[in-house]
C-alpha positions in Angstrom: 108.6 78.3 -68.6 109.6 76.9 -72.0 109.9 80.3 -73.5 112.3 81.4 -70.7 114.7 78.5 -71.7 114.8 78.8 -75.5 117.3 80.9 -77.3 114.7 82.9 -79.3 111.3 83.0 -77.6 108.2 83.7 -79.5 107.5 86.7 -77.3 109.9 88.5 -75.0 109.0 87.7 -71.4 109.8 91.3 -70.5 106.4 92.1 -72.2 104.6 90.1 -69.6 106.1 92.3 -66.9 104.7 95.5 -68.3 102.0 97.0 -66.0 99.5 97.4 -68.8 99.9 93.9 -70.0 99.6 92.5 -66.4 96.5 94.6 -65.8 95.0 93.5 -69.1 95.7 89.8 -68.2 94.1 90.3 -64.8 91.1 91.9 -66.4 90.8 89.0 -68.9 91.2 86.4 -66.1 88.5 88.1 -64.1 86.1 88.4 -67.0 86.7 84.7 -67.9 86.2 83.6 -64.4 82.9 85.5 -64.0 81.5 84.6 -67.4 82.4 80.9 -67.0 80.8 80.6 -63.6 77.7 82.5 -64.6 77.2 80.4 -67.7 77.6 77.2 -65.8 75.6 78.2 -62.7 73.1 80.2 -64.7 71.9 77.0 -66.4 72.5 74.5 -63.6 70.8 76.4 -60.8 67.4 77.2 -62.4 67.2 73.6 -63.7 68.2 71.8 -60.5 67.7 74.3 -57.6 64.5 76.0 -58.8 63.2 72.9 -60.5 62.6 74.5 -63.9 62.8 72.3 -67.0 66.3 72.3 -68.5 65.0 73.0 -72.1 63.2 76.1 -70.8 66.3 77.3 -68.9 69.1 76.8 -71.5 68.2 79.2 -74.3 67.1 82.2 -72.2 70.1 81.9 -69.8 72.6 81.4 -72.6 71.0 83.4 -75.3 71.9 86.8 -73.7 75.7 86.3 -74.0 76.0 86.4 -77.8 74.2 89.8 -78.2 76.0 91.2 -75.2 79.4 90.2 -76.6 78.5 91.6 -80.0 77.4 94.9 -78.5 80.4 95.1 -76.3 82.7 94.4 -79.3 81.2 97.4 -81.1 81.1 99.7 -78.1 84.5 98.9 -76.6 86.8 100.4 -79.3 84.8 103.7 -79.2 85.0 103.8 -75.4 88.8 103.1 -75.5 89.2 106.0 -78.0 87.1 108.3 -75.8 88.1 107.3 -72.2 91.3 105.4 -72.6 92.0 101.7 -72.1 92.3 101.6 -68.3 89.0 103.4 -67.7 87.2 101.3 -70.3 88.5 98.1 -68.7 87.4 99.2 -65.2 84.0 100.4 -66.5 83.5 97.1 -68.4 84.4 95.0 -65.4 82.0 97.1 -63.2 79.2 96.6 -65.7 79.8 92.9 -65.8 79.9 92.7 -62.0 76.6 94.7 -61.8 74.9 92.4 -64.4 76.1 89.3 -62.5 74.8 90.7 -59.3 71.4 91.1 -60.9 71.5 87.5 -62.1 72.6 86.3 -58.7 69.8 88.3 -57.0 67.2 86.9 -59.5 68.5 83.3 -58.8 68.2 83.7 -55.1 64.7 85.1 -55.4 63.7 82.3 -57.8 65.0 79.7 -55.4 63.2 81.1 -52.4 59.9 81.1 -54.2 60.2 77.6 -55.5 61.2 75.9 -52.2 
């Protein structure tokens, strides 16, 4: 809102109306929402819901994110070069959704065994 009122904005607001920028922002928002919720619930649920010790839950549930981000950071530029940005974004979001589905399924199975 501030940038729309100043004489010389840092970034032209017309950039935000571009389809590619809007889709990129939507993909980033989706990724952030999924990752944040999985990190939070991935440590909270096993510790509280499945009655596992917090110190045994934290490292395994959080320790996967750093290697996955590093691998994704190395693979993504090659995938963009080969498949293009839109396909790479869609494939990345589908891979993330699939991995989160596996985590959710595991969490439900763990809870049903512990109750």
